[in-house]
PAKOLLO-89622 format. One record per residue: residue number from 1; z, y, x of N, C-alpha, C in turn; residue in three letters. Coordinates in pm, 1 decimal. Layout:
BEGIN
+-----+----------+----------+----------+----------+----------+----------+----------+----------+----------+------+
! pos !      n_Z !      n_Y !      n_X !     ca_Z !     ca_Y !     ca_X !      c_Z !      c_Y !      c_X ! code !
+-----+----------+----------+----------+----------+----------+----------+----------+----------+----------+------+
! NUM !        Z !        Y !        X !        Z !        Y !        X !        Z !        Y !        X !  ALA !
...
+-----+----------+----------+----------+----------+----------+----------+----------+----------+----------+------+
//
This chain:
BEGIN
+-----+----------+----------+----------+----------+----------+----------+----------+----------+----------+------+
! pos !      n_Z !      n_Y !      n_X !     ca_Z !     ca_Y !     ca_X !      c_Z !      c_Y !      c_X ! code !
+-----+----------+----------+----------+----------+----------+----------+----------+----------+----------+------+
!   1 !  -2862.8 !    118.6 !    243.7 !  -2736.0 !    120.6 !    307.3 !  -2650.1 !    151.6 !    330.8 !  PRO !
!   2 !  -2625.8 !    294.9 !    323.0 !  -2492.6 !    359.1 !    400.7 !  -2430.1 !    329.2 !    301.7 !  LEU !
!   3 !  -2440.3 !    354.2 !    117.8 !  -2367.2 !    297.7 !     35.6 !  -2279.1 !    195.7 !     66.2 !  GLY !
!   4 !  -2273.1 !     83.8 !    108.3 !  -2184.7 !    -26.0 !    146.6 !  -2091.0 !     14.0 !    228.4 !  LEU !
!   5 !  -2121.9 !    155.0 !    316.7 !  -2017.2 !    212.1 !    359.4 !  -1891.6 !    327.2 !    309.5 !  TYR !
!   6 !  -1955.8 !    341.8 !    199.3 !  -1952.6 !    491.6 !    116.9 !  -1745.1 !    436.6 !     94.2 !  ARG !
!   7 !  -1689.4 !    474.7 !    110.9 !  -1547.4 !    476.3 !     99.6 !  -1474.7 !    438.3 !    188.3 !  GLY !
!   8 !  -1545.4 !    390.1 !    366.3 !  -1459.1 !    323.0 !    448.4 !  -1352.8 !    405.7 !    510.3 !  TYR !
!   9 !  -1417.0 !    524.5 !    550.3 !  -1305.6 !    624.1 !    606.5 !  -1195.5 !    676.0 !    479.9 !  LEU !
!  10 !  -1190.6 !    670.3 !    345.4 !  -1094.1 !    702.6 !    271.0 !  -1025.9 !    564.0 !    274.9 !  THR !
!  11 !  -1050.5 !    465.4 !    257.0 !  -1006.8 !    326.9 !    280.8 !   -924.9 !    333.7 !    380.8 !  THR !
!  12 !   -955.6 !    384.9 !    498.6 !   -855.9 !    364.9 !    629.5 !   -739.8 !    478.3 !    604.7 !  VAL !
!  13 !   -782.9 !    592.9 !    553.2 !   -700.9 !    712.1 !    549.6 !   -583.9 !    670.8 !    408.1 !  LEU !
!  14 !   -590.2 !    548.5 !    353.8 !   -520.1 !    504.9 !    261.2 !   -459.6 !    419.9 !    326.4 !  ARG !
!  15 !   -474.6 !    323.9 !    420.1 !   -381.8 !    263.4 !    464.0 !   -313.2 !    318.6 !    599.1 !  GLU !
!  16 !   -313.9 !    379.7 !    677.6 !   -266.8 !    447.0 !    741.4 !    -88.9 !    514.3 !    727.4 !  ILE !
!  17 !    -97.1 !    611.3 !    604.7 !     17.0 !    625.7 !    539.0 !     78.5 !    488.0 !    497.2 !  PRO !
!  18 !     13.7 !    447.7 !    398.1 !     71.3 !    325.2 !    341.1 !    164.5 !    257.8 !    431.0 !  PHE !
!  19 !     97.0 !    195.2 !    560.4 !    168.3 !     96.7 !    672.4 !    270.4 !    157.9 !    761.4 !  SER !
!  20 !    244.2 !    305.4 !    710.3 !    394.9 !    394.6 !    820.7 !    504.2 !    394.6 !    703.8 !  LEU !
!  21 !    483.7 !    391.9 !    560.1 !    573.4 !    343.9 !    501.6 !    648.6 !    205.2 !    483.0 !  ILE !
!  22 !    539.1 !    136.7 !    451.6 !    596.0 !     17.1 !    425.2 !    670.6 !    -62.7 !    557.4 !  GLN !
!  23 !    592.5 !    -48.0 !    689.2 !    655.3 !   -109.0 !    826.9 !    815.7 !    -93.9 !    824.7 !  PHE !
!  24 !    820.6 !     56.9 !    882.8 !    985.0 !     88.1 !    863.0 !   1027.5 !     87.0 !    736.1 !  PRO !
!  25 !   1044.7 !     49.6 !    631.8 !   1103.5 !     32.3 !    509.7 !   1153.2 !    -69.6 !    535.2 !  LEU !
!  26 !   1030.7 !   -166.9 !    570.4 !   1086.1 !   -297.6 !    557.0 !   1163.0 !   -331.6 !    684.0 !  TRP !
!  27 !   1167.1 !   -311.8 !    782.8 !   1276.6 !   -300.4 !    933.7 !   1406.0 !   -256.4 !    884.1 !  GLU !
!  28 !   1389.8 !   -170.1 !    750.2 !   1523.5 !    -72.2 !    703.9 !   1609.2 !   -184.8 !    620.2 !  TYR !
!  29 !   1495.9 !   -178.8 !    537.1 !   1570.3 !   -260.6 !    391.7 !   1595.5 !   -436.5 !    519.6 !  LEU !
!  30 !   1539.5 !   -484.4 !    581.3 !   1643.7 !   -600.4 !    641.4 !   1787.0 !   -556.0 !    735.9 !  LYS !
!  31 !   1772.9 !   -465.6 !    808.2 !   1874.0 !   -458.7 !    853.9 !   2004.0 !   -378.8 !    772.0 !  SER !
!  32 !   1951.3 !   -356.1 !    656.9 !   2006.8 !   -338.9 !    529.3 !   2104.4 !   -474.5 !    488.2 !  GLN !
!  33 !   1981.1 !   -588.1 !    504.0 !   2051.9 !   -700.0 !    439.6 !   2178.7 !   -755.3 !    544.0 !  VAL !
!  34 !   2130.0 !   -733.8 !    718.3 !   2174.3 !   -795.4 !    804.2 !   2335.0 !   -738.7 !    824.9 !  ARG !
!  35 !   2329.6 !   -638.7 !    774.9 !   2479.2 !   -514.0 !    750.9 !   2567.2 !   -623.3 !    655.9 !  VAL !
!  36 !   2481.1 !   -655.4 !    554.3 !   2550.9 !   -735.6 !    426.6 !   2577.8 !   -903.8 !    440.6 !  LYS !
!  37 !   2504.4 !   -941.1 !    528.3 !   2497.1 !  -1084.4 !    643.7 !   2631.5 !  -1080.5 !    674.6 !  ASN !
!  38 !   2694.1 !   -962.2 !    721.4 !   2769.7 !   -998.3 !    883.3 !   2658.6 !  -1002.8 !   1024.5 !  ASN !
!  39 !   2571.6 !   -942.5 !   1027.4 !   2536.7 !   -942.0 !   1146.2 !   2380.7 !  -1054.9 !   1141.5 !  GLY !
!  40 !   2432.2 !  -1135.8 !   1081.8 !   2329.3 !  -1285.8 !   1063.3 !   2191.3 !  -1221.0 !   1006.9 !  SER !
!  41 !   2125.7 !  -1251.7 !   1076.9 !   1935.3 !  -1223.9 !   1056.4 !   1919.1 !  -1272.5 !    873.5 !  ASP !
!  42 !   1807.5 !  -1209.1 !    814.9 !   1748.1 !  -1191.9 !    670.6 !   1709.2 !  -1358.1 !    670.2 !  PRO !
!  43 !   1747.4 !  -1395.4 !    600.1 !   1647.9 !  -1567.0 !    563.7 !   1472.1 !  -1539.2 !    552.2 !  SER !
!  44 !   1398.4 !  -1571.3 !    571.2 !   1302.8 !  -1583.6 !    519.3 !   1297.5 !  -1544.1 !    373.8 !  PRO !
!  45 !   1340.7 !  -1592.1 !    263.5 !   1324.0 !  -1514.0 !    156.1 !   1405.0 !  -1387.9 !    200.5 !  GLY !
!  46 !   1494.3 !  -1354.5 !    217.4 !   1570.8 !  -1231.3 !    183.3 !   1451.3 !  -1123.0 !    232.1 !  GLU !
!  47 !   1428.1 !  -1170.4 !    375.7 !   1286.4 !  -1097.3 !    417.7 !   1203.8 !  -1037.3 !    279.5 !  SER !
!  48 !   1150.6 !  -1158.8 !    225.6 !   1042.7 !  -1149.7 !    143.8 !   1089.7 !  -1071.3 !     62.2 !  ALA !
!  49 !   1144.7 !  -1115.3 !     -1.9 !   1238.1 !   -933.2 !    -93.4 !   1218.3 !   -818.1 !    -51.9 !  VAL !
!  50 !   1246.9 !   -843.0 !     81.8 !   1217.3 !   -694.7 !    154.7 !   1088.3 !   -639.2 !    180.6 !  CYS !
!  51 !   1060.8 !   -751.4 !    182.3 !    916.0 !   -705.4 !    231.7 !    838.3 !   -699.9 !     40.2 !  GLY !
!  52 !    862.8 !   -687.3 !    -49.2 !    781.3 !   -709.0 !   -161.0 !    830.3 !   -567.0 !   -231.4 !  ALA !
!  53 !   1039.1 !   -527.5 !   -146.0 !   1026.0 !   -400.8 !   -186.3 !    938.4 !   -282.4 !   -106.2 !  LEU !
!  54 !    920.4 !   -349.3 !    -13.2 !    882.0 !   -224.5 !     99.2 !    732.8 !   -205.8 !     34.3 !  ALA !
!  55 !    647.4 !   -321.7 !     35.6 !    510.7 !   -290.4 !     21.0 !    491.9 !   -250.5 !   -174.6 !  GLY !
!  56 !    559.1 !   -255.1 !   -263.5 !    572.9 !   -157.6 !   -378.6 !    620.4 !    -19.3 !   -366.4 !  GLY !
!  57 !    712.5 !     -8.1 !   -296.4 !    746.8 !    151.2 !   -291.4 !    589.4 !    228.2 !   -257.6 !  PHE !
!  58 !    566.1 !    140.4 !   -139.8 !    422.7 !    200.7 !    -55.3 !    346.3 !    230.0 !   -127.3 !  SER !
!  59 !    307.3 !    122.3 !   -217.3 !    196.1 !    140.2 !   -277.3 !    240.4 !    243.2 !   -378.8 !  ALA !
!  60 !    316.0 !    253.4 !   -451.9 !    347.2 !    341.6 !   -535.3 !    312.4 !    479.5 !   -487.4 !  ALA !
!  61 !    377.4 !    510.5 !   -390.2 !    363.5 !    666.6 !   -355.7 !    247.0 !    658.7 !   -260.1 !  VAL !
!  62 !    123.0 !    597.5 !   -227.0 !     22.4 !    600.4 !   -198.9 !   -101.2 !    611.6 !   -315.0 !  THR !
!  63 !    -38.4 !    571.5 !   -375.8 !   -166.7 !    541.8 !   -566.6 !   -294.9 !    643.3 !   -557.4 !  THR !
!  64 !   -243.7 !    778.3 !   -510.3 !   -321.8 !    885.1 !   -577.3 !   -405.5 !    860.1 !   -452.1 !  PRO !
!  65 !   -413.2 !    860.5 !   -310.4 !   -531.6 !    798.7 !   -201.6 !   -598.7 !    713.8 !   -267.6 !  LEU !
!  66 !   -556.0 !    541.6 !   -323.1 !   -622.8 !    474.2 !   -372.4 !   -684.9 !    520.4 !   -475.8 !  ASP !
!  67 !   -634.5 !    614.5 !   -552.2 !   -768.4 !    617.4 !   -686.3 !   -878.7 !    710.9 !   -586.2 !  VAL !
!  68 !   -827.9 !    782.3 !   -473.8 !   -993.1 !    848.8 !   -470.3 !  -1063.3 !    804.0 !   -413.2 !  ALA !
!  69 !   -936.4 !    699.8 !   -323.8 !  -1041.3 !    575.2 !   -281.9 !  -1220.4 !    524.6 !   -413.6 !  LYS !
!  70 !  -1148.2 !    462.5 !   -504.3 !  -1189.8 !    374.5 !   -589.1 !  -1313.5 !    457.9 !   -637.7 !  THR !
!  71 !  -1264.6 !    610.1 !   -675.6 !  -1340.0 !    714.6 !   -740.9 !  -1494.2 !    746.6 !   -619.4 !  ARG !
!  72 !  -1431.8 !    739.3 !   -524.0 !  -1563.7 !    799.8 !   -407.1 !  -1636.9 !    652.1 !   -414.0 !  ILE !
!  73 !  -1587.3 !    537.3 !   -382.9 !  -1656.7 !    430.6 !   -407.4 !  -1721.3 !    412.7 !   -512.6 !  MET !
!  74 !  -1682.8 !    405.0 !   -622.1 !  -1799.6 !    378.9 !   -734.4 !  -1857.2 !    484.4 !   -784.6 !  LEU !
!  75 !  -1837.4 !    597.6 !   -722.6 !  -1935.0 !    733.4 !   -755.9 !  -2116.8 !    638.3 !   -820.7 !  ALA !
!  76 !  -2173.1 !    667.0 !   -866.8 !  -2351.9 !    655.0 !   -855.9 !  -2425.8 !    724.5 !   -763.8 !  PRO !
!  77 !  -2495.0 !    662.5 !   -701.6 !  -2531.9 !    692.5 !   -538.5 !  -2582.5 !    860.3 !   -608.5 !  SER !
!  78 !  -2634.0 !    917.9 !   -529.7 !  -2721.2 !   1072.6 !   -543.9 !  -2621.8 !   1149.0 !   -631.8 !  HIS !
!  79 !  -2500.0 !   1143.7 !   -653.2 !  -2422.5 !   1224.5 !   -732.8 !  -2365.0 !   1289.4 !   -582.6 !  THR !
!  80 !  -2294.7 !   1455.9 !   -658.7 !  -2204.4 !   1452.8 !   -561.8 !  -2075.3 !   1437.2 !   -528.0 !  PRO !
!  81 !  -2016.0 !   1360.1 !   -668.6 !  -1869.8 !   1254.6 !   -634.9 !  -1901.8 !   1171.7 !   -507.4 !  GLN !
!  82 !  -2001.2 !   1073.3 !   -456.9 !  -2045.7 !    919.4 !   -387.7 !  -2002.9 !   1019.5 !   -293.0 !  ALA !
!  83 !  -2047.8 !   1146.6 !   -258.4 !  -2045.4 !   1233.9 !   -134.0 !  -1891.2 !   1381.9 !    -96.5 !  SER !
!  84 !  -1783.1 !   1328.5 !   -152.9 !  -1673.3 !   1379.0 !   -217.6 !  -1625.8 !   1339.2 !    -64.7 !  TYR !
!  85 !  -1522.9 !   1406.3 !     12.0 !  -1409.0 !   1355.3 !     39.6 !  -1324.6 !   1319.4 !    -24.3 !  GLY !
!  86 !  -1165.7 !   1256.8 !     36.0 !  -1047.1 !   1240.6 !     -1.2 !  -1028.1 !   1375.9 !    -52.8 !  ILE !
!  87 !   -985.3 !   1533.1 !      8.6 !   -917.8 !   1582.4 !    -34.7 !   -997.4 !   1700.4 !   -195.0 !  PHE !
!  88 !  -1116.8 !   1623.5 !   -196.5 !  -1133.4 !   1725.9 !   -285.2 !  -1198.9 !   1636.6 !   -398.8 !  LYS !
!  89 !  -1142.2 !   1517.0 !   -371.5 !  -1186.7 !   1415.2 !   -516.6 !  -1076.6 !   1429.9 !   -548.7 !  THR !
!  90 !   -933.8 !   1397.7 !   -435.8 !   -842.0 !   1428.3 !   -479.2 !   -809.8 !   1535.2 !   -597.6 !  LEU !
!  91 !   -839.9 !   1698.3 !   -572.7 !   -882.3 !   1804.8 !   -630.7 !   -911.6 !   1782.5 !   -780.3 !  LYS !
!  92 !  -1038.8 !   1721.6 !   -764.7 !  -1108.5 !   1695.0 !   -936.4 !   -996.7 !   1581.8 !   -990.5 !  VAL !
!  93 !   -943.9 !   1525.1 !   -934.0 !   -900.7 !   1380.6 !   -999.3 !   -763.0 !   1488.6 !  -1037.4 !  VAL !
!  94 !   -708.1 !   1582.7 !   -982.0 !   -612.5 !   1628.3 !  -1050.1 !   -613.8 !   1748.5 !  -1136.5 !  GLY !
!  95 !   -718.1 !   1805.5 !  -1116.1 !   -766.4 !   1923.1 !  -1237.3 !   -841.4 !   1846.5 !  -1351.0 !  GLY !
!  96 !   -870.2 !   1730.5 !  -1331.8 !   -944.0 !   1639.4 !  -1471.5 !   -819.3 !   1638.0 !  -1555.7 !  GLU !
!  97 !   -733.7 !   1502.4 !  -1507.0 !   -629.9 !   1475.7 !  -1562.4 !   -467.3 !   1477.4 !  -1510.8 !  SER !
!  98 !   -478.6 !   1588.3 !  -1381.3 !   -303.0 !   1600.1 !  -1336.4 !   -255.4 !   1489.6 !  -1280.1 !  GLY !
!  99 !   -170.9 !   1494.0 !  -1266.5 !    -37.5 !   1398.7 !  -1241.8 !    -88.3 !   1253.3 !  -1290.3 !  VAL !
! 100 !    -79.3 !   1234.4 !  -1427.3 !   -111.5 !   1136.1 !  -1467.1 !   -252.3 !   1024.5 !  -1390.2 !  LYS !
! 101 !   -366.0 !   1100.4 !  -1375.7 !   -519.0 !   1042.5 !  -1338.0 !   -459.8 !   1045.5 !  -1200.6 !  GLY !
! 102 !   -381.7 !   1106.4 !  -1105.1 !   -391.1 !   1066.3 !   -957.6 !   -274.9 !    906.4 !   -966.8 !  LEU !
! 103 !   -232.9 !    864.3 !  -1067.9 !   -142.1 !    822.0 !  -1025.4 !   -206.1 !    678.1 !  -1143.8 !  PHE !
! 104 !   -285.1 !    714.1 !  -1195.5 !   -337.4 !    543.2 !  -1252.8 !   -429.7 !    459.3 !  -1205.7 !  ALA !
! 105 !   -342.0 !    350.1 !  -1274.9 !   -319.0 !    217.8 !  -1199.1 !   -191.4 !    156.3 !  -1135.5 !  GLY !
! 106 !    -80.0 !    239.7 !  -1140.5 !     11.7 !    255.9 !  -1029.3 !     58.2 !    122.6 !  -1067.0 !  VAL !
! 107 !    105.4 !     84.6 !  -1206.6 !    224.6 !    -18.5 !  -1229.5 !    101.7 !   -152.9 !  -1157.0 !  LEU !
! 108 !    -40.1 !   -191.0 !  -1186.3 !    -77.6 !   -325.1 !  -1162.2 !    -58.7 !   -304.8 !   -984.6 !  PRO !
! 109 !    -66.7 !   -185.4 !   -944.4 !    -88.9 !   -178.8 !   -798.6 !     49.9 !   -236.0 !   -712.3 !  ARG !
! 110 !    143.4 !   -141.7 !   -813.0 !    220.9 !   -198.7 !   -744.3 !    307.3 !   -326.5 !   -744.8 !  THR !
! 111 !    245.7 !   -388.2 !   -837.8 !    332.3 !   -504.0 !   -890.9 !    249.4 !   -636.9 !   -793.7 !  MET !
! 112 !     93.4 !   -620.2 !   -774.4 !      2.5 !   -667.7 !   -688.2 !     77.9 !   -678.2 !   -572.3 !  TRP !
! 113 !     49.8 !   -565.9 !   -429.4 !    161.9 !   -528.6 !   -341.9 !    250.3 !   -607.7 !   -335.7 !  ILE !
! 114 !    302.6 !   -581.7 !   -470.8 !    513.9 !   -640.8 !   -410.7 !    506.4 !   -769.4 !   -398.4 !  SER !
! 115 !    367.8 !   -865.5 !   -508.4 !    381.7 !  -1001.1 !   -468.6 !    299.8 !  -1007.7 !   -333.2 !  ILE !
! 116 !    192.9 !   -944.9 !   -253.1 !    147.2 !   -975.7 !   -114.7 !    227.2 !   -966.2 !    -18.2 !  GLY !
! 117 !    298.4 !   -842.3 !    -65.6 !    458.7 !   -837.2 !     59.7 !    526.4 !   -886.9 !     39.2 !  GLY !
! 118 !    592.5 !   -973.0 !    -36.4 !    667.6 !  -1055.1 !    -35.9 !    588.9 !  -1218.8 !     84.9 !  ALA !
! 119 !    515.4 !  -1234.8 !     22.8 !    399.4 !  -1398.4 !     34.7 !    430.0 !  -1296.6 !    209.7 !  VAL !
! 120 !    338.9 !  -1237.0 !    237.1 !    302.4 !  -1207.5 !    361.4 !    438.1 !  -1179.7 !    462.9 !  PHE !
! 121 !    496.7 !  -1118.4 !    423.7 !    670.7 !  -1080.8 !    526.6 !    768.3 !  -1205.3 !    482.3 !  PHE !
! 122 !    738.5 !  -1301.3 !    407.0 !    813.6 !  -1402.2 !    399.9 !    764.9 !  -1513.3 !    489.8 !  GLY !
! 123 !    668.7 !  -1517.9 !    490.4 !    567.8 !  -1616.5 !    554.8 !    589.9 !  -1580.9 !    687.6 !  VAL !
! 124 !    588.5 !  -1502.2 !    711.6 !    514.6 !  -1393.0 !    854.0 !    726.3 !  -1466.8 !    880.7 !  TYR !
! 125 !    837.0 !  -1420.5 !    864.2 !    960.3 !  -1457.4 !    868.8 !    962.5 !  -1611.0 !    937.0 !  GLU !
! 126 !    877.9 !  -1642.9 !    778.2 !    941.7 !  -1805.3 !    811.6 !    854.2 !  -1938.1 !    928.1 !  LYS !
! 127 !    738.2 !  -1837.4 !    945.0 !    663.1 !  -1892.0 !   1105.0 !    709.9 !  -1831.9 !   1204.2 !  VAL !
! 128 !    789.7 !  -1760.0 !   1212.1 !    868.2 !  -1717.6 !   1331.8 !   1012.8 !  -1792.3 !   1348.5 !  ILE !
! 129 !   1064.1 !  -1790.4 !   1248.0 !   1171.0 !  -1950.2 !   1256.7 !   1118.8 !  -2032.1 !   1319.2 !  SER !
! 130 !   1047.7 !  -2074.9 !   1289.5 !    980.9 !  -2219.4 !   1341.0 !    900.1 !  -2197.2 !   1434.3 !  ILE !
! 131 !    863.8 !  -2120.0 !   1531.7 !    872.8 !  -2065.0 !   1657.7 !    934.3 !  -2104.0 !   1720.9 !  ILE !
! 132 !   1085.8 !  -2030.1 !   1657.0 !   1186.7 !  -1996.2 !   1789.1 !   1216.6 !  -2132.4 !   1758.8 !  GLU !
! 133 !   1252.4 !  -2234.8 !   1695.3 !   1321.1 !  -2359.0 !   1672.2 !   1268.3 !  -2419.5 !   1825.9 !  LYS !
+-----+----------+----------+----------+----------+----------+----------+----------+----------+----------+------+
//
């Protein structure tokens, strides 16, 4: 039963830096759009593009944490790898495959989360604009 929760802490440790990068970056990008729009708030579409860029960047830079999380979750039970923490897993992956291994899957992860960021932030801004009317 504990195997079901293997990697939970690693998932949380991945999400914290992801969110700490994504949300401030999204707000910064929206502020730049606001400047470009002479002080007008970004449209939901513009906010969606900002969300896609913020999500994609955040996904790319936190990919090593995602690689560690995946390795821990997929390690066969009763192997040492199944009980490794995030830092030991990063060290092992880096030792085995170098930077390339730490960033394995960066392109599909970045693309997928960019799409998700666009949808999430675009819908969020659209709902806010409907509620405020």
